[in-house]
C-alpha positions as CSV (number, residue, x, y, z in Angstrom):
1,M,-16.9,-4.9,-16.8
2,E,-14.8,-2.7,-19.1
3,S,-14.4,-3.9,-22.7
4,F,-11.1,-4.0,-24.5
5,H,-10.8,-2.2,-27.8
6,S,-7.2,-2.2,-28.8
7,D,-4.9,-4.9,-30.0
8,R,-2.4,-4.1,-27.3
9,E,-4.8,-4.7,-24.6
10,L,-6.0,-7.9,-26.1
11,L,-2.3,-9.0,-26.6
12,R,-1.5,-8.2,-22.9
13,S,-4.6,-10.0,-21.7
14,F,-3.9,-13.0,-23.8
15,M,-0.1,-13.2,-22.6
16,K,-1.5,-13.0,-18.9
17,T,-3.9,-15.8,-19.7
18,A,-1.1,-17.9,-21.2
19,Q,1.1,-17.1,-18.2
20,Y,-1.5,-18.2,-15.7
21,M,-2.1,-21.4,-17.7
22,A,1.5,-22.2,-18.0
23,G,1.8,-22.5,-14.1
24,L,-1.2,-24.8,-13.8
25,T,-0.5,-28.4,-12.5
26,T,-3.8,-30.1,-12.9
27,H,-6.4,-30.1,-15.6
28,E,-9.1,-29.1,-13.0
29,D,-7.3,-25.9,-12.4
30,V,-7.6,-25.0,-16.2
31,W,-11.4,-25.0,-15.9
32,R,-11.4,-23.1,-12.6
33,H,-9.1,-20.4,-13.8
34,I,-10.1,-19.7,-17.4
35,G,-13.7,-18.5,-16.5
36,E,-12.1,-16.1,-13.8
37,L,-9.6,-14.8,-16.4
38,I,-12.2,-14.3,-19.1
39,V,-14.3,-12.1,-16.8
40,K,-11.3,-10.3,-15.3
41,F,-9.3,-9.6,-18.6
42,Y,-11.9,-9.5,-21.4
43,G,-14.9,-7.6,-20.0
44,A,-17.3,-10.6,-20.1
45,A,-20.4,-10.6,-18.0
46,A,-20.1,-14.4,-17.4
47,A,-18.1,-17.4,-18.4
48,G,-18.1,-21.1,-17.7
49,F,-18.1,-24.5,-19.1
50,A,-20.4,-27.5,-19.8
51,K,-19.9,-31.2,-20.3
52,R,-22.1,-34.2,-20.7
53,G,-23.0,-36.2,-17.7
54,A,-23.0,-40.0,-17.4
55,H,-26.6,-40.2,-18.8
56,G,-26.0,-37.6,-21.6
57,E,-27.4,-34.6,-19.6
58,I,-25.7,-31.2,-19.8
59,E,-23.8,-30.3,-16.6
60,F,-22.4,-26.8,-16.0
61,H,-19.4,-26.2,-13.9
62,H,-16.9,-23.4,-12.9
63,V,-19.4,-20.6,-13.9
64,I,-18.1,-17.2,-13.1
65,S,-20.4,-14.1,-13.4
66,C,-19.9,-10.3,-12.5
67,R,-23.7,-9.9,-12.4
68,R,-26.3,-11.1,-10.2
69,D,-29.1,-11.0,-12.8
70,C,-27.2,-13.5,-15.2
71,D,-29.6,-16.4,-14.6
72,F,-29.5,-17.6,-18.3
73,I,-27.6,-20.7,-17.3
74,S,-30.7,-22.7,-16.5
75,S,-32.4,-21.9,-19.7
76,K,-33.5,-24.5,-22.2
77,Q,-31.8,-22.5,-25.0
78,M,-28.5,-22.8,-23.4
79,E,-28.8,-26.7,-23.3
80,E,-30.0,-27.0,-26.8
81,T,-27.2,-24.7,-28.2
82,I,-24.5,-26.7,-26.1
83,C,-25.8,-30.0,-27.5
84,E,-25.6,-28.6,-31.0
85,V,-21.9,-27.5,-30.5
86,F,-21.2,-31.0,-29.0
87,E,-22.6,-32.6,-32.1
88,T,-21.1,-30.3,-34.8
89,G,-17.9,-29.3,-33.2
90,F,-18.5,-25.6,-34.5
91,L,-18.8,-22.4,-32.5
92,A,-22.1,-20.7,-32.1
93,W,-23.6,-17.6,-30.3
94,R,-27.1,-16.9,-29.2
95,P,-29.0,-14.0,-27.7
96,V,-30.5,-14.7,-24.4
97,K,-33.2,-12.6,-22.9
98,R,-33.8,-14.1,-19.5
99,C,-31.6,-11.6,-17.7
100,E,-32.7,-8.0,-16.9
101,A,-29.9,-7.0,-19.2
102,P,-30.1,-9.3,-22.3
103,C,-27.0,-11.1,-23.1
104,T,-25.2,-12.5,-26.2
105,V,-23.6,-15.8,-25.4
106,I,-20.8,-17.2,-27.4
107,F,-20.2,-21.1,-27.4
108,L,-16.8,-22.5,-28.2
109,P,-15.9,-26.2,-28.5
110,I,-12.9,-27.5,-26.7
111,A,-11.5,-30.7,-28.3
112,I,-9.4,-33.1,-26.2
113,G,-7.8,-35.6,-28.6
114,N,-10.4,-36.3,-31.3
115,E,-13.6,-35.6,-29.3
116,V,-15.3,-32.4,-28.1
117,S,-15.2,-32.9,-24.3
118,R,-16.2,-29.4,-23.1
119,V,-18.0,-26.4,-24.3
120,M,-16.7,-23.0,-23.2
121,F,-19.5,-20.2,-23.1
122,V,-18.9,-16.5,-22.7
123,G,-21.7,-14.0,-22.0
124,H,-21.6,-10.3,-22.9
125,V,-24.3,-7.9,-22.3
126,E,-26.2,-7.3,-25.5
127,T,-25.3,-3.6,-25.7
128,E,-21.6,-4.4,-25.9
129,S,-19.9,-5.2,-29.3
130,V,-18.0,-8.3,-29.4
131,S,-15.3,-7.7,-32.0
132,N,-13.7,-10.4,-34.4
133,D,-10.5,-9.8,-32.5
134,V,-12.0,-10.7,-29.1
135,L,-13.8,-13.7,-30.7
136,N,-10.4,-14.9,-32.2
137,V,-8.8,-14.5,-28.7
138,Y,-11.6,-16.7,-27.2
139,L,-10.9,-19.3,-29.9
140,A,-7.2,-19.0,-29.1
141,I,-7.9,-19.6,-25.4
142,A,-10.2,-22.5,-26.2
143,G,-7.2,-24.0,-28.1
144,L,-4.8,-23.2,-25.4
145,A,-7.1,-24.8,-22.8
146,A,-7.3,-27.9,-24.9
147,A,-3.5,-28.0,-25.5
148,T,-2.8,-27.5,-21.7
149,V,-5.2,-30.2,-20.5
150,T,-3.7,-32.7,-23.0
151,R,-0.3,-31.8,-21.8
152,L,-1.3,-32.3,-18.2
153,V,-3.2,-35.6,-19.0
154,S,-0.2,-36.9,-20.8
155,E,2.2,-35.9,-18.1
156,T,-0.1,-37.7,-15.6
157,E,-0.3,-40.9,-17.8
158,L,3.4,-40.8,-18.3
159,K,4.0,-40.7,-14.5
160,E,1.5,-43.5,-14.0
161,H,3.0,-45.6,-16.6
162,R,6.5,-45.2,-15.3
163,V,5.4,-46.1,-11.8
164,H,3.8,-49.3,-13.3
165,L,6.8,-50.2,-15.4
166,E,9.0,-49.8,-12.4
167,K,6.8,-52.0,-10.3
168,L,6.7,-54.6,-13.1
169,V,10.5,-54.6,-13.3
170,S,10.9,-54.8,-9.4
171,D,8.4,-57.6,-9.2
172,R,10.0,-59.5,-12.1
173,T,13.5,-59.0,-10.6
174,R,12.2,-60.3,-7.2
175,Q,10.6,-63.3,-9.0
176,L,13.8,-64.0,-10.9
177,S,15.9,-63.6,-7.7
178,L,13.6,-66.2,-5.9
179,T,13.8,-68.4,-8.9
180,L,17.6,-68.3,-9.1
181,D,17.9,-69.1,-5.4
182,R,15.5,-71.9,-5.7
183,L,17.4,-73.4,-8.9
184,E,20.7,-73.1,-6.9
185,L,19.5,-75.1,-4.1
186,E,17.9,-77.8,-6.6
187,I,21.3,-77.9,-8.3
188,K,23.2,-78.6,-5.1
189,E,20.5,-81.2,-3.9
190,H,19.3,-83.1,-7.0
191,L,21.7,-82.5,-10.1
192,K,24.6,-84.9,-10.3
193,T,25.4,-85.1,-13.9
194,E,27.2,-82.6,-16.1
195,E,24.3,-82.8,-18.7
196,E,21.9,-81.8,-16.0
197,L,24.2,-78.8,-15.2
198,R,24.4,-77.7,-18.7
199,S,20.6,-77.9,-19.1
200,I,20.0,-75.7,-16.0
201,R,22.8,-73.1,-17.2
202,A,21.0,-72.9,-20.5
203,H,17.7,-72.4,-18.7
204,L,19.2,-69.6,-16.6
205,E,20.6,-67.8,-19.6
206,E,17.2,-68.0,-21.3
207,L,15.6,-66.4,-18.2
208,V,18.3,-63.6,-18.4
209,Q,17.6,-63.0,-22.0
210,V,13.8,-62.8,-21.3
211,R,14.4,-60.3,-18.6
212,T,16.7,-58.3,-20.8
213,A,14.1,-58.2,-23.5
214,E,11.5,-57.0,-21.1
215,L,13.8,-54.2,-19.8
216,E,14.5,-53.2,-23.5
217,K,10.9,-53.1,-24.1
218,A,10.2,-51.1,-21.0
219,N,13.0,-48.5,-22.0
220,L,11.4,-48.2,-25.6
221,E,8.0,-47.4,-24.1
222,L,9.5,-44.8,-21.7
223,T,11.3,-43.3,-24.7
224,I,8.1,-43.3,-26.8
225,Y,6.2,-41.5,-23.9
226,S,9.1,-39.0,-23.5
227,A,9.1,-38.2,-27.2
228,K,5.4,-37.6,-27.1
229,L,5.6,-35.2,-24.2
230,E,8.4,-33.3,-26.0
231,R,6.2,-33.0,-29.2
232,I,3.4,-31.5,-27.1
233,N,5.8,-29.0,-25.6
234,E,7.2,-28.1,-28.9
235,E,3.7,-27.6,-30.3
236,L,2.9,-25.2,-27.4
237,R,6.1,-23.2,-28.3
238,E,5.2,-23.1,-31.9
239,F,1.6,-21.9,-30.9
240,A,3.0,-18.9,-29.1
241,F,5.5,-18.1,-31.8
242,V,2.9,-18.2,-34.6
243,A,0.3,-16.3,-32.6
244,S,2.7,-13.4,-32.1
245,H,4.0,-13.6,-35.7
246,D,0.6,-13.7,-37.4
247,L,-0.7,-10.6,-35.4
248,Q,1.7,-8.4,-37.2
249,E,0.0,-8.8,-40.7
250,P,-3.2,-6.7,-39.8
251,L,-0.9,-4.0,-38.4
252,R,1.0,-3.8,-41.7
253,K,-2.3,-3.4,-43.6
254,I,-3.5,-0.6,-41.0
255,Q,-0.2,1.3,-41.6
256,T,-0.4,0.9,-45.5
257,F,-3.9,2.0,-45.8
258,C,-3.7,4.9,-43.3
259,D,-0.6,6.1,-45.2
260,M,-2.5,5.9,-48.6
261,A,-5.4,7.8,-46.9
262,R,-3.1,10.5,-45.7
263,T,-1.2,11.0,-49.1
264,R,-3.8,10.1,-51.8
265,C,-7.4,10.4,-50.5
266,I,-7.1,13.8,-48.9
267,P,-5.9,16.4,-51.4
268,D,-6.8,19.2,-49.1
269,P,-6.1,17.6,-45.6
270,D,-7.9,18.7,-42.5
271,E,-5.7,19.1,-39.5
272,T,-8.0,17.0,-37.2
273,R,-8.1,14.1,-39.7
274,Q,-4.4,14.3,-40.2
275,D,-3.9,14.1,-36.5
276,Y,-6.2,11.0,-36.3
277,L,-4.2,9.3,-39.0
278,E,-0.9,10.1,-37.3
279,R,-2.2,8.7,-34.0
280,I,-3.3,5.5,-35.8
281,L,0.0,5.2,-37.5
282,S,1.9,5.8,-34.3
283,S,-0.2,3.2,-32.4
284,A,0.3,0.6,-35.2
285,S,4.0,1.2,-35.2
286,R,4.3,0.9,-31.5
287,M,2.3,-2.4,-31.6
288,R,4.7,-3.8,-34.4
289,Q,7.6,-3.0,-32.2
290,L,5.9,-4.8,-29.3
291,L,5.4,-7.9,-31.5
292,R,8.9,-7.8,-32.7
293,D,10.2,-7.6,-29.2
294,L,8.0,-10.5,-28.1
295,L,9.3,-12.6,-31.0
296,Q,12.9,-11.7,-30.1
297,F,12.1,-12.7,-26.4
298,S,10.7,-16.1,-27.5
299,R,13.6,-16.8,-29.9
300,V,16.3,-16.4,-27.0
301,A,15.3,-19.8,-25.6
302,I,14.8,-21.7,-28.8
303,Q,17.5,-20.3,-31.2
304,A,20.8,-20.4,-29.2
305,A,23.9,-21.3,-30.9
306,P,26.5,-23.9,-29.6
307,F,28.4,-22.3,-26.7
308,K,32.1,-21.4,-27.2
309,Q,34.8,-19.4,-25.6
310,V,33.8,-15.7,-25.8
311,D,36.0,-12.8,-24.8
312,L,33.5,-10.5,-23.0
313,H,35.8,-7.5,-23.3
314,E,35.6,-7.6,-27.0
315,I,31.8,-8.2,-26.8
316,A,31.4,-5.2,-24.6
317,L,33.4,-3.0,-27.1
318,E,31.4,-4.2,-30.0
319,A,28.2,-3.5,-28.1
320,A,29.4,0.1,-27.4
321,D,30.4,0.6,-31.0
322,I,26.8,0.0,-31.9
323,F,26.0,3.4,-30.1
324,E,28.8,5.3,-31.4
325,K,26.8,8.2,-32.7
326,E,24.8,8.5,-29.5
327,I,28.0,8.3,-27.4
328,M,29.6,11.2,-29.3
329,E,26.6,13.3,-29.3
330,T,26.1,13.0,-25.5
331,H,29.8,13.0,-24.7
332,C,29.4,9.7,-23.0
333,V,32.4,7.9,-21.4
334,V,32.2,4.2,-21.5
335,R,34.9,2.4,-19.4
336,I,35.5,-1.5,-19.6
337,E,37.7,-3.2,-17.1
338,N,38.9,-6.7,-16.3
339,M,36.3,-8.6,-18.4
340,P,36.8,-12.4,-18.4
341,V,36.7,-15.0,-21.2
342,I,33.6,-17.3,-20.7
343,E,31.8,-20.2,-22.4
344,A,28.6,-18.7,-23.8
345,D,26.6,-17.8,-27.0
346,E,28.4,-14.9,-28.6
347,T,25.3,-13.4,-30.1
348,Q,23.3,-13.5,-27.0
349,M,26.2,-11.9,-25.0
350,L,26.3,-9.1,-27.5
351,Q,22.5,-8.6,-27.1
352,L,22.9,-8.5,-23.3
353,F,25.6,-5.7,-23.3
354,Q,23.9,-3.8,-26.2
355,N,20.6,-3.7,-24.1
356,L,22.3,-2.5,-21.0
357,I,24.4,0.2,-22.7
358,G,21.3,1.3,-24.7
359,N,19.2,1.5,-21.4
360,A,21.9,3.6,-19.8
361,L,22.0,6.1,-22.7
362,K,18.2,6.2,-22.9
363,Y,17.8,6.9,-19.2
364,R,20.6,9.4,-18.8
365,G,20.5,12.4,-16.5
366,S,21.3,16.1,-17.1
367,E,25.2,15.4,-16.9
368,S,27.3,13.7,-19.6
369,P,26.6,9.9,-19.3
370,F,29.3,7.8,-17.7
371,I,29.0,3.9,-18.1
372,R,31.4,1.6,-16.2
373,I,31.4,-2.2,-17.1
374,R,33.7,-4.2,-14.7
375,G,34.3,-7.9,-14.4
376,N,35.6,-10.0,-11.5
377,D,36.5,-13.8,-11.3
378,D,35.4,-15.1,-8.0
379,G,37.7,-18.2,-8.1
380,R,34.9,-20.7,-7.9
381,G,33.8,-21.0,-11.4
382,F,31.7,-17.9,-11.7
383,C,32.5,-14.3,-12.7
384,D,30.6,-11.2,-11.3
385,I,29.9,-8.3,-13.7
386,T,28.6,-4.9,-12.8
387,V,27.3,-2.3,-15.3
388,T,27.1,1.1,-13.6
389,D,25.6,4.5,-15.0
390,N,25.0,7.9,-13.6
391,G,21.4,8.2,-15.1
392,I,18.1,9.0,-13.6
393,G,17.8,5.7,-11.6
394,F,14.6,4.3,-10.3
395,D,12.9,3.5,-7.0
396,L,14.2,0.1,-5.6
397,Q,10.7,-1.1,-5.0
398,Y,10.5,-1.7,-8.9
399,E,13.7,-3.8,-9.0
400,R,11.8,-7.1,-9.8
401,V,9.2,-5.4,-12.1
402,I,11.7,-4.1,-14.5
403,F,12.9,-7.6,-15.6
404,K,9.4,-8.6,-16.4
405,P,8.1,-8.4,-20.1
406,F,6.4,-5.2,-21.1
407,Q,7.0,-3.5,-17.7
408,R,7.7,0.2,-18.0
409,L,8.3,2.8,-15.3
410,H,7.8,5.8,-17.6
411,S,5.2,6.7,-20.3
412,H,5.8,6.4,-24.1
413,G,5.9,10.2,-24.4
414,A,8.8,10.4,-21.9
415,Y,10.9,7.6,-23.1
416,E,10.6,5.2,-26.2
417,G,10.6,1.4,-25.9
418,T,8.4,-1.4,-25.2
419,G,9.7,-2.7,-21.8
420,M,11.3,-5.9,-23.3
421,G,15.0,-5.0,-23.1
422,L,15.6,-6.0,-19.5
423,A,13.3,-8.9,-19.8
424,I,15.5,-10.3,-22.7
425,C,18.6,-9.7,-20.6
426,R,17.2,-11.7,-17.8
427,K,16.2,-14.5,-20.1
428,I,19.8,-14.6,-21.6
429,V,21.5,-14.6,-18.2
430,E,19.2,-17.5,-16.9
431,L,19.8,-19.6,-20.1
432,H,23.4,-19.3,-19.4
433,G,22.9,-20.6,-15.8
434,G,23.4,-17.2,-14.1
435,S,21.4,-14.4,-12.3
436,I,20.9,-10.7,-12.6
437,R,19.7,-8.0,-10.4
438,A,19.7,-4.2,-10.0
439,E,20.3,-1.6,-7.4
440,S,19.3,2.0,-7.9
441,E,18.1,5.4,-6.3
442,P,16.2,8.1,-8.2
443,G,18.7,10.7,-9.6
444,A,21.7,8.7,-8.5
445,G,22.0,6.3,-11.4
446,S,21.7,2.4,-11.5
447,T,23.9,-0.7,-11.1
448,F,23.2,-4.0,-12.7
449,F,24.9,-7.1,-11.1
450,I,25.3,-10.1,-13.3
451,R,26.6,-13.5,-12.3
452,L,27.7,-16.0,-15.0
453,P,29.5,-19.4,-15.0
454,L,32.9,-19.4,-16.7
455,A,32.2,-22.9,-18.2
456,Q,28.8,-24.5,-19.1
457,A,27.8,-28.1,-18.3
458,K,27.3,-30.1,-21.5
459,S,23.7,-30.9,-20.5
460,E,22.8,-27.1,-20.3
461,Q,24.1,-26.1,-23.7
462,L,21.2,-25.2,-26.0
463,I,22.2,-26.6,-29.4
464,V,19.8,-26.0,-32.4
465,K,19.2,-29.2,-34.2
């Protein structure tokens, strides 16, 4: 398998891993897919999991290998090391020489709750160098696996508990109904005095109070479980945000020390060395831009302001003003027509049109750019907006690809950017309850079709607390 060496490739592989795991619905799928993803995306020779059996023995499961000679799974050394990881809760690594090509095996604990329930092991051929970055990614995958399994188990428990509570309420209601029917017959047949009627009335009120208390208790338990599930989801969002944010610190150090080496440590610089330093600085700068765009993408969903009435004509004009210099230099014409007033997040609407106008200017053709932004109220509570340009266009087979994060149709040398602009546009439109698509033809420009509701349902408004 091919090893990964750059932060960008590691980040891309980790994001693919997180995307895979986000779509899983059972915790058994987690164990089955992680081994495949590690071998596929991280250049491992083999990967799998181990757990304790009913009698304390070590059981291996979901083992994935890209080599036929990786027979180290059955070695005594493997079982001893896995037992050590179960007991200590710390990661470990061991050279294993049973294969034709000796391997170095990394063992990582996976804790569900307060107990190490699985050990993930990853084998690399001994001639390969397992960097600290790859090891950190494996640790992050182990943590993500634990969080995902915890979430899935909690969701299952919540569903089972809800079904159980609904059954209890149904059974209790049926019993009370039967009791009330029986008491009513007894009242008609046996009770003759007013005191007896008052006593029975008091008894019935007590039964109602008991049932009310039971229902309140059941609702409280459902509220507690819902809050627990919300906390787990919030922790997963914070995990993705912090992982992207903290990755920027080593990039800043790389740029600082490379710049110092270029300006201070080489008084008579050699052209080759200068070229290498420039390449390193360029790669680090591009990686920081990728991380900044990723953070911006993640913040779209969690940092929305309360929706209010927004004039899209004014927003489109403001977005065009941001590119005033480029528009004047390229003799671009921006025409804005019939834009409606809608209920939306003003900042996100500005970002939406800024990205679309910037996209049209970046991918302009040989002629002076022409950008037309036009709105139309469909009379059914929605508005349709088109953004048309006369740029270089693209093949329509890539229409879905361009709205995914980090997807580019051109090299970095041809056009700058990280491939996040249209992904952010799609996220903003979807958070507002709308849709976005594109039509284009190479050399004939592009048209983006946006559909947005004029008013937002109260339950759909994202309000930061």
